[in-house]
C-alpha positions in Angstrom: -21.7 -16.9 2.7 -21.9 -17.2 -1.1 -20.2 -19.8 -3.3 -17.9 -17.1 -4.8 -16.4 -16.5 -1.4 -15.9 -20.2 -0.9 -14.2 -20.4 -4.3 -11.9 -17.5 -3.6 -11.0 -18.9 -0.2 -10.4 -22.3 -1.6 -8.2 -20.9 -4.5 -6.0 -19.0 -2.1 -2.3 -19.8 -2.9 -0.3 -21.3 -0.1 2.2 -18.4 -0.4 -0.4 -15.8 0.4 0.1 -13.9 3.7 -3.3 -14.3 5.2 -2.4 -12.4 8.3 -2.1 -9.2 6.3 -5.7 -9.7 5.1 -6.8 -10.1 8.7 -5.0 -7.0 9.8 -6.7 -4.9 7.1 -10.1 -6.1 8.1 -9.4 -5.8 11.8 -8.0 -2.3 11.6 -10.9 -0.9 9.6 -13.4 -2.8 11.8 -11.8 -1.3 14.9 -12.1 2.2 13.4 -15.8 1.6 12.7 -16.6 0.3 16.2 -14.6 3.2 17.7 -16.6 5.8 15.8 -19.8 4.2 16.8 -18.8 4.2 20.4 -17.2 7.7 20.6 -20.2 9.5 19.1 -22.1 11.1 21.9 -25.3 12.6 20.5 -27.4 14.7 22.8 -30.2 17.2 22.7 -29.8 20.5 24.6 -32.4 22.4 26.5 -32.9 24.6 23.5 -33.7 21.5 21.3 -30.4 21.7 19.5 -28.8 18.4 18.5 -25.1 18.1 19.2 -22.6 15.3 18.4 -19.8 15.3 21.0 -17.0 12.9 21.7 -17.3 10.3 24.5 -13.5 10.7 25.2 -14.0 14.4 25.9 -16.9 13.6 28.3 -14.8 10.9 30.0 -11.2 11.9 29.6 -9.9 8.9 31.5 -11.1 6.8 28.6 -8.6 8.5 26.3 -6.0 5.9 27.4 -8.0 3.4 25.3 -6.9 5.2 22.1 -3.4 3.6 22.7 -5.0 0.3 21.7 -7.9 1.3 19.4 -6.2 4.1 17.3 -5.2 1.5 14.7 -4.9 3.5 11.5 -1.1 3.0 11.6 -1.7 -0.7 11.2 -3.8 -0.1 8.1 -1.0 2.1 6.6 1.6 -0.5 7.5 -0.5 -3.1 5.7 -0.7 -0.8 2.7 3.1 -0.5 2.5 3.4 -4.3 2.4 0.8 -4.6 -0.3 2.1 -1.7 -2.4 5.6 -3.1 -2.4 4.5 -6.5 -3.7 2.1 -5.0 -6.2 4.7 -2.5 -7.7 7.4 -5.2 -7.9 5.1 -7.5 -9.7 4.1 -4.8 -12.2 7.8 -3.7 -12.5 8.8 -7.2 -13.6 6.2 -7.1 -16.3 7.3 -3.6 -17.4 11.0 -4.8 -17.6 9.9 -7.5 -20.0 8.2 -4.8 -22.2 11.3 -2.5 -22.3 11.0 1.3 -22.6 7.3 1.4 -23.3 6.5 -0.8 -20.4 8.5 1.5 -18.1 6.5 4.5 -19.3 3.3 2.8 -18.5 4.4 1.4 -15.1 3.5 4.3 -12.8 0.0 4.9 -14.4 -0.9 1.2 -14.3 0.3 0.9 -10.7 -1.8 3.8 -9.6 -4.9 2.5 -11.2 -4.3 -1.1 -10.0 -3.9 0.1 -6.4 -6.6 2.8 -6.4 -9.4 1.3 -8.3 -11.0 -0.5 -5.3 -10.5 2.6 -3.2 -11.6 5.4 -5.6 -14.7 3.8 -7.2 -16.6 3.2 -4.0 -15.4 6.7 -2.8 -16.7 8.4 -5.9 -20.1 6.7 -5.5 -20.2 7.8 -1.8 -19.3 11.4 -2.8 -21.9 11.3 -5.6 -24.7 10.0 -3.4 -24.1 12.4 -0.5 -23.3 15.4 -2.8 -26.5 14.9 -4.7 -28.5 14.5 -1.6 -27.0 17.6 -0.1 -27.9 19.7 -3.1 -31.5 18.4 -3.2 -32.0 18.9 0.5 -30.7 22.5 0.3 -33.0 23.2 -2.7 -35.9 21.8 -0.7 -35.0 24.0 2.3 -34.3 21.2 4.7 -31.9 22.1 7.4 -31.3 22.1 11.1 -31.1 19.4 13.8 -29.1 16.3 13.1 -29.2 16.9 9.3 -26.7 19.7 9.4 -24.4 17.8 11.7 -24.6 14.7 9.5 -23.7 16.6 6.3 -20.5 17.7 8.0 -19.6 14.5 9.9 -20.1 11.8 7.2 -17.3 13.4 5.1 -14.7 13.4 7.9 -13.4 9.8 7.3 -12.3 10.9 3.8 -9.1 12.3 5.3 -8.0 8.6 5.5 -8.6 8.2 1.7 -6.4 11.3 1.1 -3.5 10.0 3.1 -3.7 6.6 1.5 -3.7 8.2 -2.0 -0.4 10.0 -1.0 1.1 6.7 0.1 0.3 5.0 -3.2 1.6 8.0 -5.2 4.9 8.0 -3.2 5.4 4.2 -3.3 7.7 4.0 -6.4 10.4 6.6 -5.2 10.2 5.5 -1.6 10.5 1.8 -2.6 13.6 2.6 -4.5 15.0 4.4 -1.4 14.1 1.3 0.6 15.8 -1.1 -1.8 19.0 1.0 -1.6 19.1 2.0 2.1 16.7 -0.4 3.9 16.3 0.6 7.5 18.1 3.8 6.7 15.3 5.1 4.5 12.9 4.4 7.4 15.3 6.1 9.8 15.4 9.2 7.6 11.7 9.6 7.7 11.6 9.2 11.5 14.4 11.8 11.8 12.5 14.2 9.6 9.4 13.8 11.7 11.4 14.5 14.8 12.9 17.6 13.3 9.5 18.9 12.4 8.3 18.6 16.0 11.4 20.3 17.3 10.7 23.2 14.9 7.0 23.2 15.7 7.1 23.0 19.5 10.7 24.2 20.3 10.9 27.2 18.0 7.2 27.9 17.2 7.7 27.7 13.4 4.2 28.1 11.8 2.8 25.5 9.3 5.9 23.3 9.5 3.8 20.7 11.4 1.8 19.9 8.3 4.9 18.2 6.9 4.4 15.4 9.4 1.3 14.4 7.4 3.9 13.0 5.1 6.8 12.1 7.3 4.8 10.3 10.1 2.5 8.3 7.9 5.1 7.5 5.3 7.4 6.2 8.0 4.7 3.7 9.1 4.1 2.9 5.5 7.9 2.2 5.1 7.6 -0.4 7.8 5.4 -2.3 5.4 8.3 -2.4 2.9 10.5 -3.9 5.5 7.9 -6.5 6.4 7.6 -7.4 2.7 11.3 -8.1 2.7 11.2 -10.1 5.9 13.3 -7.6 7.8 11.0 -7.1 10.9 12.8 -9.8 12.7 12.6 -8.4 16.2 9.1 -6.9 16.6 9.5 -6.8 20.4 12.2 -4.2 20.0 10.0 -2.0 17.7 7.0 -2.4 20.1 9.1 -1.6 23.2 10.9 1.4 21.7 7.6 2.8 20.3 5.7 2.4 23.6 8.5 3.8 25.7 8.9 6.7 23.4 5.2 7.5 23.4 5.0 7.3 27.2 8.0 9.6 27.7 6.7 12.1 25.1 3.2 12.3 26.6 4.5 12.4 30.2 7.3 15.0 29.6 6.4 16.8 26.4 3.6 18.9 25.1 1.7 15.9 23.6 -1.8 15.0 24.8 -2.8 11.6 26.1 -5.3 10.9 23.3 -4.0 9.4 20.1 -7.1 10.7 18.3 -8.2 14.4 18.0 -10.2 15.9 20.8 -12.7 18.8 20.4 -11.2 22.1 21.4 -7.7 20.8 22.3 -4.8 23.2 21.5 -2.5 20.4 20.4 -3.7 17.2 18.6 -1.6 14.1 18.0 -3.5 13.6 14.8 -3.9 16.9 12.9 -1.2 17.3 12.1 0.4 14.1 13.3 3.1 14.3 16.0 6.2 12.3 16.8 4.2 10.8 19.7 1.7 9.4 17.2 4.6 7.9 15.2 5.9 6.2 18.4 2.4 4.9 18.9 2.4 3.5 15.4 5.7 1.8 16.0 4.5 0.0 19.1 1.3 -1.1 17.4 3.1 -2.5 14.4 5.5 -4.3 16.7 2.6 -5.6 18.7 0.6 -7.0 15.8 3.8 -8.6 14.5 4.2 -10.4 17.8 0.8 -11.9 17.3 1.5 -13.1 13.8 2.3 -16.8 14.6 -0.8 -17.4 16.7 -3.1 -15.6 14.2 -1.5 -17.5 11.4 -2.5 -20.8 13.0 -6.1 -19.5 13.6 -6.4 -18.5 9.9 -5.7 -22.0 8.7 -9.2 -22.9 9.7 -11.3 -22.8 6.5 -14.3 -21.1 8.1 -12.2 -18.3 9.6 -10.4 -17.7 6.3 -13.8 -17.5 4.5 -15.0 -14.8 6.9 -11.8 -12.8 6.3 -12.1 -13.1 2.5 -15.8 -12.0 2.6 -15.0 -9.0 4.9 -12.1 -7.9 2.7 -14.4 -7.7 -0.3 -16.6 -5.1 1.3 -14.3 -3.4 3.9 -13.9 -0.1 2.1 -17.6 0.1 1.4 -18.4 -0.5 5.1 -15.8 2.1 6.1 -17.3 4.8 3.9 -20.9 4.2 4.9 -20.6 3.4 8.7 -21.1 6.9 9.9 -24.1 7.3 7.6 -25.6 4.2 9.3 -24.9 5.5 12.8 -26.3 8.9 12.2 -29.3 7.3 10.5 -30.0 5.3 13.6 -29.9 8.5 15.8 -32.1 10.3 13.3 -34.7 7.6 13.5 -34.6 7.6 17.3 -35.0 11.4 17.4 -37.8 11.2 14.8 -39.7 8.7 16.9 -39.3 10.9 20.0 -37.0 8.6 21.9 -35.2 10.4 24.6 -31.5 10.3 24.3 -29.8 9.9 27.7 -26.8 12.1 28.7 -23.6 10.6 27.3 -21.5 8.4 29.6 -24.4 7.9 32.1 -25.5 4.4 33.0 -28.6 4.6 30.8 -26.4 5.7 27.9 -24.0 2.8 28.3 -27.0 0.4 28.5 -28.1 1.6 25.1 -24.7 1.2 23.5 -25.0 -2.5 22.5 -28.5 -1.9 21.0 -27.4 1.1 19.0 -24.3 -0.8 17.8 -26.3 -3.8 16.6 -28.8 -1.6 14.8 -26.0 0.4 13.2 -24.4 -2.8 12.1 -27.6 -4.0 10.5 -28.0 -0.7 8.6 -24.4 -0.8 7.5 -24.9 -4.3 6.2 -27.8 -3.0 4.2 -25.8 -0.2 2.7 -23.0 -2.6 1.9 -25.5 -4.8 0.1 -26.5 -1.9 -2.1 -23.0 -0.4 -2.8 -20.6 -3.3 -2.6 -20.5 -4.0 -6.3 -18.6 -0.7 -6.8 -15.7 -2.1 -4.7 -15.1 -4.8 -7.3 -12.5 -4.0 -10.0 -14.0 -3.0 -13.3 -13.2 -4.7 -16.5 -12.0 -2.8 -19.5 -14.1 -3.5 -22.5 -12.2 -5.3 -25.2 -9.3 -6.1 -22.9 -8.2 -9.2 -21.1 -7.7 -8.9 -17.3 -5.2 -11.1 -15.6 -5.5 -11.3 -11.8 -2.3 -11.9 -9.8 -2.5 -12.6 -6.1 0.3 -10.9 -4.3 0.6 -10.8 -0.6 -2.4 -9.0 0.8 -4.8 -8.6 -2.1 -5.6 -9.5 -5.7 -4.0 -7.1 -8.2 -5.7 -6.8 -11.5 -3.5 -6.0 -14.5 -5.1 -5.0 -17.8 -3.7 -6.7 -20.8 -4.7 -5.9 -24.3 -5.7 -2.3 -23.5 -4.2 0.7 -25.3 -0.6 1.6 -25.0 0.4 4.7 -23.1 2.2 7.8 -24.2 5.3 9.2 -22.5 3.2 11.8 -20.6 1.1 9.2 -18.8 3.3 9.4 -15.6 2.7 13.2 -15.4 -1.0 12.9 -16.1 -1.4 10.1 -13.5 0.5 12.1 -10.9 -1.7 15.2 -11.6 -4.7 13.0 -11.3 -3.8 11.5 -7.9 -2.8 14.9 -6.6 -6.2 16.3 -7.6 -7.9 13.4 -5.9 -5.8 13.8 -2.8 -6.5 17.6 -2.3 -10.2 17.0 -3.3 -11.0 14.4 -0.7 -8.9 16.1 2.0 -10.8 19.3 1.3 -14.1 17.6 1.4 -13.3 15.9 4.7 -12.8 19.4 6.2 -15.7 21.3 4.6 -18.3 18.5 4.5 -21.4 18.3 2.3 -23.3 21.1 4.0 -24.0 24.3 2.2 -23.0 23.0 -1.2 -24.7 26.0 -2.9 -23.6 28.6 -0.3 -19.8 28.8 -1.0 -19.0 27.5 2.5 -15.2 27.1 2.9 -12.6 25.3 5.0 -8.9 25.9 5.2 -6.7 23.1 3.8 -3.2 23.9 5.0 -3.3 27.5 3.9 -5.8 27.4 1.1 -9.5 27.8 1.3 -11.6 25.2 -0.4 -15.4 24.8 -1.0 -17.3 21.6 -1.3 -18.1 22.0 -5.0 -14.4 22.7 -5.8 -13.3 19.7 -3.7 -15.8 17.4 -5.5 -14.7 18.7 -8.9 -11.0 18.1 -8.1 -11.8 14.6 -6.9 -13.8 13.7 -10.0 -11.3 15.1 -12.5 -8.4 13.4 -10.7 -10.2 10.1 -10.6 -11.0 10.3 -14.4 -7.3 11.1 -15.1 -6.1 8.1 -13.0 -8.7 5.8 -14.7 -7.8 7.0 -18.2 -4.1 6.8 -18.0 -4.1 3.5 -16.1 -6.0 1.7 -18.8 -2.8 0.7 -20.4 -1.0 -2.5 -21.4 2.3 -3.7 -19.9 
């Protein structure tokens, strides 16, 4: 562990909520391990390589998703961090008067999205370029085609997170006025969507729950930032009971992640059952807060968390690349892949996991520098530690025009639709015009990449402002 990590850990303010940092690392780490475990790669009698899902092969294991589907925890942590970051920047904007208020939204977007979008753009650039070169070289078939599709799938998470950042200012104002009422409104809206979807068969209405379900979980982070989650056992109990009743008596499947070929998914679009699952998870992790806080007082433990936080997004983006690379090497060496869920398959799981971890660490070593905030040339950067992460505020950069808020909003919208579209269509067939349906619109990989790049540039440009 380098001296820089030691320095950062030693300089941690006493007021920092270390548990939030731990939750961020633990939630992303759980997703990575879950993806490695669920991937069931096999070779058919015709030599065709297929990547299935262990939970589809062994349906009884789907109950494990009630513990290991932890993306709600990450979005809850995001709400906590976004609230503290926006309030800090808002105080600076208020000191600057009207011009500071104009710049606030653009600066907030850039401050929150820089560590997310820079490594994402590098990931898209590397895989997009590789896909074009491979297609021009005529390489196709086998695990390659599957990989070009699968490695882009985790980008859906980036898209949802972008939406959360974009909606933070108005939803935070609603929270500051209505408190639990704002959260309750989102919960009620999510419930109404499911009634219309399952009770009356209204088409497309379910897609609204991509906003209502995830933003409700995000809103819990606002409540946590204000110290208003005082009875987490009530939240956990109500969420768990609701999820059990909905799955047992309603149309909702057992799995809290998407399953191949299922008619109804709790994930795409999200359902009220998934919202209940998120509530019980948030309540559950809050119940562990005291014990985890005592553990985090140990210097060595905190240094590990600091180091992991510095590379967590890079590891998340590249972990499927590492896993599929391991399978590719095994197939290239002629190693026979056992049938998924057999004893031989389970015996190989620890070995594959360790090797995938080593490969991921190598990729992180190459790409980790892109997760660090960039420095604007000719400007002075002041770092402010707030809650869960270090927020960088540019001082001495150019002032912003009154249209910056609109430009920033357009930029984040383009990024959102770009990465969501890319998560659906993948990197395969970049030159063939292959399409996928995003809500009701067909998108191609080149169009998705273009939207993401243009959106990112707009966010970067308008966010280089001074408060």
